[in-house]
LUMGUTOR-31742 format. One record per residue (C-alpha): residue number from 1; residue in three letters; x, y, z. Coordinates in steps of 0.25 Angstrom, whole numbers, plus 5000, padded with zeros to 4 digits. Example, Ala and Ser with C-alpha at 12.3 -4.5 7.8 and 13.67 -1.06 7.14 Angstrom:
BEGIN
- num/residu/east/north/up
- 1/ALA/5049/4982/5031
- 2/SER/5055/4996/5029
This chain:
BEGIN
- num/residu/east/north/up
- 1/MET/4815/4955/5784
- 2/VAL/4828/4959/5788
- 3/LEU/4826/4965/5800
- 4/ILE/4820/4951/5805
- 5/THR/4833/4944/5804
- 6/VAL/4838/4951/5816
- 7/SER/4826/4950/5826
- 8/THR/4811/4954/5826
- 9/ALA/4815/4965/5835
- 10/ALA/4823/4973/5822
- 11/PHE/4810/4976/5817
- 12/TRP/4811/4987/5824
- 13/TYR/4821/4992/5813
- 14/SER/4812/4993/5804
- 15/ILE/4808/5006/5809
- 16/PRO/4820/5014/5805
- 17/ILE/4823/5008/5793
- 18/GLY/4809/5010/5789
- 19/ILE/4812/5025/5793
- 20/GLY/4825/5022/5785
- 21/VAL/4816/5017/5772
- 22/LEU/4808/5029/5773
- 23/VAL/4818/5038/5773
- 24/LEU/4825/5032/5759
- 25/LEU/4810/5031/5752
- 26/THR/4809/5049/5755
- 27/ALA/4822/5050/5749
- 28/LEU/4818/5042/5737
- 29/ILE/4804/5048/5735
- 30/LEU/4810/5062/5734
- 31/SER/4822/5058/5726
- 32/TYR/4813/5050/5717
- 33/ARG/4803/5064/5715
- 34/GLN/4816/5071/5711
- 35/ILE/4818/5061/5701
- 36/ILE/4803/5062/5696
- 37/PHE/4805/5077/5692
- 38/ALA/4818/5075/5689
- 39/TYR/4816/5063/5679
- 40/PRO/4800/5065/5674
- 41/HIS/4801/5056/5664
- 42/GLY/4804/5043/5673
- 43/GLY/4815/5034/5672
- 44/GLY/4818/5034/5687
- 45/ALA/4831/5029/5691
- 46/TYR/4835/5026/5676
- 47/VAL/4833/5041/5670
- 48/VAL/4840/5047/5683
- 49/SER/4852/5039/5684
- 50/LYS/4855/5039/5668
- 51/GLN/4854/5053/5667
- 52/ASN/4862/5057/5678
- 53/LEU/4871/5047/5682
- 54/GLY/4873/5038/5667
- 55/VAL/4868/5027/5660
- 56/TYR/4872/5017/5670
- 57/ALA/4867/5022/5683
- 58/GLY/4854/5022/5675
- 59/LEU/4855/5009/5669
- 60/VAL/4856/5002/5683
- 61/ALA/4844/5010/5689
- 62/GLY/4838/5007/5676
- 63/GLY/4840/4991/5678
- 64/SER/4837/4991/5692
- 65/LEU/4824/4997/5692
- 66/LEU/4820/4990/5680
- 67/VAL/4823/4978/5688
- 68/ASP/4819/4982/5700
- 69/TYR/4806/4987/5693
- 70/ILE/4803/4972/5691
- 71/LEU/4807/4968/5704
- 72/THR/4796/4978/5708
- 73/VAL/4785/4971/5700
- 74/ALA/4790/4956/5707
- 75/VAL/4791/4962/5720
- 76/SER/4779/4969/5721
- 77/VAL/4770/4959/5717
- 78/SER/4779/4947/5726
- 79/ALA/4776/4958/5738
- 80/GLY/4760/4959/5733
- 81/THR/4760/4943/5733
- 82/ASP/4767/4944/5746
- 83/ALA/4753/4951/5752
- 84/LEU/4744/4942/5745
- 85/THR/4751/4928/5750
- 86/SER/4751/4934/5765
- 87/ALA/4737/4937/5765
- 88/PHE/4734/4924/5757
- 89/PRO/4746/4914/5762
- 90/ALA/4741/4900/5753
- 91/LEU/4745/4911/5741
- 92/HIS/4759/4911/5745
- 93/GLU/4765/4899/5738
- 94/HIS/4758/4907/5727
- 95/THR/4766/4920/5726
- 96/VAL/4775/4919/5716
- 97/ALA/4763/4916/5705
- 98/ILE/4754/4925/5712
- 99/ALA/4765/4937/5710
- 100/VAL/4766/4933/5695
- 101/ILE/4750/4935/5691
- 102/PHE/4751/4947/5699
- 103/VAL/4763/4953/5689
- 104/ILE/4755/4948/5677
- 105/LEU/4743/4955/5682
- 106/ILE/4750/4968/5684
- 107/THR/4759/4968/5672
- 108/ILE/4746/4965/5664
- 109/LEU/4740/4978/5671
- 110/ASN/4753/4985/5668
- 111/LEU/4750/4980/5653
- 112/ARG/4737/4988/5652
- 113/GLY/4743/5001/5656
- 114/VAL/4749/5009/5668
- 115/THR/4738/5019/5669
- 116/GLU/4728/5006/5671
- 117/SER/4738/5000/5681
- 118/ALA/4741/5013/5689
- 119/SER/4724/5013/5692
- 120/VAL/4724/5001/5695
- 121/LEU/4735/5000/5705
- 122/ALA/4729/5014/5711
- 123/TYR/4719/5007/5720
- 124/PRO/4726/4996/5725
- 125/VAL/4737/5008/5730
- 126/TYR/4726/5013/5737
- 127/LEU/4721/5002/5746
- 128/PHE/4735/4999/5749
- 129/ALA/4738/5012/5755
- 130/PHE/4725/5014/5761
- 131/ALA/4726/4997/5765
- 132/LEU/4742/4999/5773
- 133/PHE/4736/5012/5778
- 134/ILE/4725/5005/5785
- 135/LEU/4736/4993/5790
- 136/ILE/4747/5005/5795
- 137/GLY/4734/5013/5802
- 138/VAL/4728/5002/5810
- 139/GLY/4741/4997/5813
- 140/MET/4748/5010/5820
- 141/TYR/4734/5012/5825
- 142/ASN/4734/4999/5830
- 143/ILE/4751/5000/5836
- 144/ILE/4743/5015/5840
- 145/THR/4734/5009/5850
- 146/GLY/4742/4997/5854
- 147/HIS/4735/4987/5848
- 148/VAL/4748/4981/5844
- 149/SER/4759/4975/5856
- 150/PRO/4772/4984/5856
- 151/GLU/4778/4970/5859
- 152/LEU/4777/4966/5843
- 153/HIS/4790/4975/5839
- 154/ALA/4803/4978/5845
- 155/PRO/4804/4993/5850
- 156/ILE/4811/5001/5841
- 157/GLY/4825/5002/5847
- 158/THR/4827/4989/5852
- 159/PRO/4839/4984/5850
- 160/VAL/4843/4972/5840
- 161/ALA/4852/4963/5840
- 162/GLY/4860/4959/5829
- 163/ILE/4855/4970/5819
- 164/SER/4864/4977/5811
- 165/LEU/4865/4991/5802
- 166/PHE/4867/4980/5791
- 167/LEU/4853/4973/5793
- 168/LEU/4847/4985/5793
- 169/LEU/4851/4991/5782
- 170/LYS/4846/4978/5776
- 171/ALA/4834/4981/5783
- 172/PHE/4833/4995/5777
- 173/ALA/4837/4991/5763
- 174/SER/4825/4981/5764
- 175/GLY/4815/4990/5768
- 176/SER/4821/5001/5757
- 177/SER/4814/4990/5746
- 178/ALA/4800/4997/5750
- 179/LEU/4805/5009/5742
- 180/THR/4807/5002/5729
- 181/GLY/4798/5009/5717
- 182/VAL/4801/5023/5723
- 183/GLU/4807/5025/5710
- 184/ALA/4796/5019/5702
- 185/ILE/4788/5033/5699
- 186/SER/4801/5042/5696
- 187/ASN/4801/5031/5684
- 188/ALA/4788/5030/5680
- 189/ILE/4784/5046/5678
- 190/PRO/4778/5044/5665
- 191/ASN/4767/5035/5671
- 192/PHE/4761/5047/5680
- 193/LYS/4752/5058/5673
- 194/ASP/4758/5070/5671
- 195/PRO/4764/5078/5677
- 196/GLY/4772/5066/5677
- 197/PRO/4784/5070/5690
- 198/LYS/4775/5076/5697
- 199/ASN/4764/5063/5698
- 200/ALA/4776/5055/5700
- 201/ALA/4782/5063/5711
- 202/LYS/4769/5063/5719
- 203/THR/4766/5048/5718
- 204/LEU/4780/5047/5722
- 205/MET/4779/5056/5736
- 206/ALA/4765/5047/5737
- 207/MET/4771/5035/5735
- 208/GLY/4782/5037/5744
- 209/ILE/4771/5041/5756
- 210/LEU/4764/5031/5755
- 211/LEU/4777/5020/5754
- 212/ALA/4781/5028/5769
- 213/LEU/4769/5028/5775
- 214/LEU/4764/5013/5771
- 215/PHE/4780/5008/5772
- 216/SER/4782/5016/5787
- 217/GLY/4770/5010/5791
- 218/ILE/4773/4995/5787
- 219/VAL/4785/4995/5793
- 220/PHE/4782/5002/5807
- 221/LEU/4769/4991/5808
- 222/ALA/4777/4980/5806
- 223/TYR/4787/4984/5816
- 224/TYR/4777/4986/5826
- 225/LEU/4769/4974/5822
- 226/GLY/4781/4966/5822
- 227/ILE/4779/4960/5808
- 228/SER/4790/4949/5804
- 229/PRO/4792/4946/5790
- 230/ASN/4784/4935/5786
- 231/ALA/4790/4926/5772
- 232/HIS/4773/4924/5771
- 233/GLU/4767/4938/5775
- 234/THR/4771/4952/5773
- 235/VAL/4772/4962/5782
- 236/VAL/4760/4970/5779
- 237/SER/4751/4958/5781
- 238/GLN/4757/4954/5793
- 239/ILE/4754/4969/5798
- 240/ALA/4740/4969/5791
- 241/ASN/4737/4954/5799
- 242/GLN/4741/4960/5812
- 243/THR/4734/4973/5813
- 244/PHE/4720/4967/5805
- 245/GLY/4721/4955/5807
- 246/ARG/4717/4945/5794
- 247/HIS/4705/4953/5790
- 248/PHE/4700/4961/5779
- 249/MET/4710/4973/5781
- 250/TYR/4721/4963/5781
- 251/PHE/4717/4957/5768
- 252/PHE/4714/4971/5762
- 253/ILE/4729/4974/5766
- 254/GLN/4734/4965/5761
- 255/GLY/4726/4962/5749
- 256/THR/4730/4978/5745
- 257/THR/4747/4976/5748
- 258/ALA/4746/4964/5738
- 259/LEU/4738/4973/5729
- 260/ILE/4747/4984/5731
- 261/LEU/4762/4977/5730
- 262/ILE/4756/4967/5717
- 263/LEU/4752/4982/5711
- 264/ALA/4767/4990/5715
- 265/ASP/4772/4980/5703
- 266/ASN/4767/4993/5697
- 267/THR/4778/5000/5701
- 268/GLY/4786/4993/5691
- 269/TYR/4777/4993/5681
- 270/SER/4777/5007/5679
- 271/ALA/4793/5011/5681
- 272/PHE/4797/4999/5673
- 273/PRO/4792/5001/5660
- 274/LEU/4796/5015/5662
- 275/LEU/4811/5013/5665
- 276/ALA/4811/5005/5654
- 277/VAL/4807/5014/5643
- 278/ASN/4819/5021/5649
- 279/LEU/4828/5011/5648
- 280/ALA/4823/5007/5634
- 281/LYS/4823/5022/5629
- 282/ASP/4835/5022/5634
- 283/LYS/4838/5010/5625
- 284/PHE/4842/5001/5638
- 285/ILE/4832/4991/5637
- 286/PRO/4822/4984/5625
- 287/ARG/4814/4996/5617
- 288/MET/4802/4987/5619
- 289/PHE/4801/4993/5633
- 290/THR/4797/5006/5628
- 291/VAL/4787/5001/5621
- 292/ARG/4770/5004/5627
- 293/GLY/4759/4995/5625
- 294/ASP/4746/4996/5621
- 295/ARG/4742/5004/5634
- 296/LEU/4756/5010/5633
- 297/GLY/4762/5005/5645
- 298/TYR/4777/5000/5642
- 299/SER/4772/4985/5640
- 300/ASN/4784/4977/5638
- 301/GLY/4789/4983/5650
- 302/ILE/4778/4978/5660
- 303/ILE/4778/4965/5656
- 304/ILE/4795/4963/5656
- 305/LEU/4794/4968/5670
- 306/GLY/4781/4958/5672
- 307/LEU/4786/4948/5668
- 308/LEU/4800/4950/5674
- 309/SER/4792/4953/5686
- 310/ILE/4787/4939/5688
- 311/VAL/4803/4933/5683
- 312/LEU/4806/4939/5697
- 313/ILE/4794/4935/5704
- 314/ILE/4795/4921/5700
- 315/GLY/4812/4921/5703
- 316/PHE/4809/4927/5716
- 317/ASN/4798/4918/5721
- 318/GLY/4788/4931/5724
- 319/GLN/4797/4932/5737
- 320/THR/4797/4949/5738
- 321/GLU/4808/4948/5749
- 322/HIS/4819/4942/5739
- 323/LEU/4813/4953/5728
- 324/ILE/4813/4964/5735
- 325/PRO/4830/4965/5739
- 326/LEU/4832/4965/5724
- 327/TYR/4822/4974/5720
- 328/ALA/4825/4986/5731
- 329/VAL/4842/4984/5727
- 330/GLY/4836/4988/5713
- 331/VAL/4828/4999/5716
- 332/PHE/4839/5007/5726
- 333/ILE/4850/5008/5716
- 334/PRO/4840/5014/5707
- 335/PHE/4836/5022/5717
- 336/THR/4851/5026/5721
- 337/LEU/4854/5029/5706
- 338/SER/4842/5038/5705
- 339/GLN/4844/5045/5718
- 340/SER/4860/5046/5714
- 341/ASP/4857/5052/5701
- 342/MET/4848/5061/5705
- 343/MET/4860/5066/5713
- 344/VAL/4869/5069/5700
- 345/LYS/4856/5075/5694
- 346/TRP/4854/5085/5706
- 347/ILE/4871/5090/5706
- 348/ARG/4872/5090/5692
- 349/GLU/4859/5099/5688
- 350/LYS/4858/5106/5702
- 351/PRO/4845/5110/5700
- 352/THR/4836/5120/5709
- 353/GLY/4834/5114/5725
- 354/TRP/4845/5101/5720
- 355/VAL/4853/5100/5734
- 356/PRO/4838/5094/5742
- 357/LYS/4837/5086/5729
- 358/LEU/4850/5082/5730
- 359/ILE/4850/5078/5744
- 360/ILE/4839/5069/5743
- 361/ASN/4845/5060/5731
- 362/THR/4856/5058/5737
- 363/ILE/4848/5053/5753
- 364/GLY/4839/5044/5740
- 365/ALA/4854/5040/5735
- 366/LEU/4861/5038/5749
- 367/ILE/4849/5027/5752
- 368/SER/4846/5022/5741
- 369/PHE/4862/5018/5740
- 370/THR/4862/5013/5754
- 371/VAL/4850/5005/5752
- 372/SER/4855/4997/5740
- 373/ILE/4871/4995/5745
- 374/VAL/4862/4989/5757
- 375/PHE/4853/4981/5749
- 376/PHE/4866/4976/5742
- 377/MET/4873/4973/5756
- 378/THR/4862/4967/5763
- 379/LYS/4854/4960/5753
- 380/PHE/4866/4955/5743
- 381/SER/4860/4942/5741
- 382/GLN/4846/4949/5738
- 383/VAL/4850/4957/5728
- 384/TRP/4863/4952/5721
- 385/PRO/4855/4952/5707
- 386/VAL/4859/4969/5706
- 387/LEU/4872/4967/5705
- 388/ILE/4870/4958/5694
- 389/PHE/4858/4961/5686
- 390/LEU/4858/4976/5686
- 391/PRO/4872/4975/5679
- 392/LEU/4866/4966/5668
- 393/ILE/4855/4976/5667
- 394/VAL/4863/4988/5663
- 395/TYR/4872/4978/5653
- 396/LEU/4859/4975/5645
- 397/PHE/4854/4989/5646
- 398/HIS/4867/4994/5640
- 399/ARG/4866/4981/5630
- 400/ILE/4853/4985/5625
- 401/ARG/4856/5000/5623
- 402/LYS/4869/4995/5615
- 403/HIS/4859/4987/5605
- 404/TYR/4849/4999/5603
- 405/GLU/4862/5007/5599
- 406/ALA/4868/4995/5591
- 407/VAL/4854/4995/5583
- 408/GLY/4852/5010/5583
- 409/GLU/4865/5012/5575
- 410/GLN/4864/5000/5566
- 411/LEU/4850/5005/5561
- 412/ARG/4854/5020/5561
- 413/LEU/4855/5025/5545
- 414/ALA/4867/5032/5550
- 415/THR/4876/5022/5551
- 416/CYS/4886/5019/5541
- 417/GLU/4879/5005/5536
- 418/GLN/4872/5008/5523
- 419/ALA/4861/4999/5519
- 420/VAL/4863/4990/5508
- 421/PRO/4854/4992/5496
- 422/ILE/4845/4979/5492
- 423/GLU/4844/4976/5475
- 424/GLY/4836/4965/5477
- 425/ASN/4830/4954/5486
- 426/VAL/4830/4939/5485
- 427/VAL/4819/4931/5492
- 428/ILE/4822/4918/5500
- 429/LEU/4809/4909/5505
- 430/PRO/4808/4898/5513
- 431/VAL/4799/4889/5509
- 432/SER/4794/4876/5515
- 433/GLY/4782/4873/5504
- 434/ILE/4772/4877/5494
- 435/THR/4763/4883/5501
- 436/HIS/4754/4896/5503
- 437/VAL/4766/4902/5512
- 438/VAL/4775/4900/5503
- 439/GLU/4768/4907/5491
- 440/HIS/4764/4918/5500
- 441/SER/4777/4920/5504
- 442/LEU/4781/4919/5489
- 443/ASN/4772/4931/5484
- 444/TYR/4778/4940/5496
- 445/ALA/4794/4937/5491
- 446/LYS/4789/4940/5476
- 447/SER/4782/4954/5482
- 448/LEU/4797/4957/5487
- 449/SER/4801/4960/5472
- 450/ALA/4812/4949/5475
- 451/ASP/4822/4947/5465
- 452/GLN/4824/4930/5469
- 453/ILE/4814/4923/5476
- 454/ILE/4820/4910/5482
- 455/ALA/4811/4899/5490
- 456/VAL/4818/4890/5499
- 457/TYR/4815/4875/5502
- 458/ILE/4824/4867/5511
- 459/PRO/4817/4854/5510
- 460/PHE/4823/4842/5520
- 461/GLU/4823/4830/5510
- 462/ARG/4828/4831/5495
- 463/GLU/4816/4825/5490
- 464/GLU/4807/4838/5498
- 465/ALA/4817/4849/5487
- 466/THR/4812/4840/5476
- 467/ARG/4798/4840/5477
- 468/PHE/4798/4854/5483
- 469/GLU/4805/4859/5471
- 470/GLU/4795/4852/5462
- 471/LYS/4783/4860/5468
- 472/TRP/4791/4873/5470
- 473/ASN/4794/4872/5456
- 474/GLN/4778/4871/5450
- 475/TRP/4775/4880/5460
- 476/ARG/4784/4893/5460
- 477/HIS/4794/4889/5449
- 478/ASP/4797/4905/5449
- 479/VAL/4804/4906/5462
- 480/ARG/4816/4899/5464
- 481/LEU/4815/4887/5476
- 482/VAL/4828/4884/5481
- 483/THR/4829/4870/5492
- 484/LEU/4838/4868/5503
- 485/HIS/4839/4853/5505
- 486/SER/4841/4853/5521
- 487/PRO/4844/4840/5526
- 488/TYR/4846/4844/5539
- 489/ARG/4832/4849/5539
- 490/SER/4836/4863/5542
- 491/ILE/4829/4875/5537
- 492/ILE/4837/4886/5544
- 493/HIS/4852/4883/5540
- 494/PRO/4850/4880/5524
- 495/LEU/4839/4891/5522
- 496/SER/4849/4901/5528
- 497/LYS/4861/4895/5521
- 498/PHE/4853/4899/5508
- 499/ILE/4849/4911/5513
- 500/ASP/4865/4916/5515
- 501/THR/4868/4912/5502
- 502/VAL/4856/4920/5494
- 503/HIS/4861/4930/5502
- 504/ARG/4876/4933/5500
- 505/LYS/4872/4932/5484
- 506/ALA/4861/4943/5487
- 507/SER/4870/4952/5495
- 508/GLU/4880/4953/5485
- 509/SER/4868/4959/5476
- 510/ASN/4863/4967/5488
- 511/TYR/4849/4958/5487
- 512/GLN/4842/4956/5498
- 513/VAL/4838/4941/5505
- 514/THR/4824/4938/5509
- 515/VAL/4817/4929/5516
- 516/VAL/4805/4925/5516
- 517/ILE/4799/4916/5526
- 518/PRO/4784/4909/5522
- 519/GLN/4776/4908/5536
- 520/PHE/4763/4903/5540
- 521/ILE/4755/4910/5550
- 522/PRO/4745/4901/5556
- 523/LYS/4731/4907/5560
- 524/LYS/4733/4903/5575
- 525/SER/4748/4907/5581
- 526/TRP/4748/4895/5589
- 527/LYS/4747/4887/5575
- 528/ASN/4762/4891/5575
- 529/LEU/4767/4879/5584
- 530/LEU/4762/4870/5573
- 531/HIS/4771/4875/5563
- 532/ASN/4787/4873/5563
- 533/GLN/4793/4887/5562
- 534/THR/4802/4888/5551
- 535/SER/4799/4902/5547
- 536/PHE/4802/4908/5560
- 537/MET/4813/4900/5561
- 538/ILE/4820/4904/5548
- 539/ARG/4814/4918/5551
- 540/ALA/4822/4918/5564
- 541/TYR/4834/4913/5558
- 542/LEU/4833/4924/5546
- 543/LEU/4830/4935/5556
- 544/TYR/4845/4939/5560
- 545/ARG/4851/4934/5545
- 546/LYS/4857/4948/5541
- 547/ASP/4853/4954/5528
- 548/VAL/4840/4941/5527
- 549/ILE/4827/4949/5526
- 550/VAL/4819/4938/5532
- 551/THR/4804/4941/5528
- 552/THR/4789/4932/5534
- 553/VAL/4778/4930/5526
- 554/PRO/4768/4924/5534
- 555/TYR/4756/4915/5529
- 556/HIS/4743/4917/5537
- 557/LEU/4737/4904/5537
- 558/LYS/4721/4904/5539
- 559/LYS/4719/4893/5545
């Protein structure tokens, strides 16, 4: 897409650019292999950066990766949907809806457990690799046997007017987006069977070799066949169409490609929850991310990832080419940080054989940094949000951490604040009539051994007050009733003023004020909509009142 802005003759530059991407892939694979063994408990760039370059570097890496895993899901599903709509053009106008449905299905699959989702994923991976190797093999055979016209492409080395170093760097940066996801294995080591690091390293190497072979084959065939970018048909679809025609093998390749791209978002579903757990343990994001579901997966992380991915797909209208630059720059920032961190680690610790490791990480850091700079230079209009959301995310991390520290400090028994002894209890019971609900709540209030129970009735008309007082005295003359006339038909305001008055007097004698709120519960939950929510409003208002205890007494209806 970058090279065609000059001319189709410039496509031959995709070969040296592809070689450059493979060099970067090699450096990253070797670098992350070292990270796997150096940090066997996972966490990837976040843990590495935090330990070697400090908390801020770790938060930048962690924040980048959190956003990037959300983009992983959005990009993978959007690309998979593109493969599907390339085979069936009539579906093109429904791209967003199809992508959203796929995200929901993958989210449900992951909620059932990582092991189950991995088992489901294995077969599409094998089918995809098999299909692509057939495509590349047949394509190469056709080229070697002379079945492909050499006039479809410009020979390597052909002079191209208008080409520039800036454009080539932009194309290299775009091609480097093929490497996003390389870091995910180092984040998700706990998902591997024992020995985790060894199995993770083997998987990383297998992934690197597979990626290199498929990437090289597709790039070469695209160049040799003279494939041009098409908004309605992917490059792989065009290659398969030219190689096989629209027959069984074409649809087999497109089907497996769509399937693997859609399921590729499992990278995000595997790594996002584990990275979130590491950040939550360090108190930088909410603790709810550490909670496991009934299938022992981190359900909250999985659900949040799915929802945010859907927001991105809808926001970018499911257009992969608009998502990828933001996605790639979000990856290369932690790439650069993690490689730099490992350089610091080797220089600081100097273990046996550290010099070759240092060289590998230095090369990886330099190339990753170069790619990051090139992205900002050449695609600033697409990646500028990174400069806004990263500082905001780091700030948010610090605010959350500050909150948890403040809560811990206030809850700790070692603090100077001493608990005031409670000498007695005054119960305030808001009532709206003489019913079983009120009777049930009164019996509960008496069980608290309260020193005083005050029933509070708030009428809107004075005649109502008189009638209710007469009924109350006949029913429960032993319980004090206070009526608070409310001409403006407000319940919260007069009740809160009364509670304040009682609280002031009670606090002088170290008495506790407890508000007991009667509430009836319909048999069917939807029937709550048929009733006003007065008890809920009172409870919500009093929840943040200091030194007032709120107790709800439910009365369950049988019909």
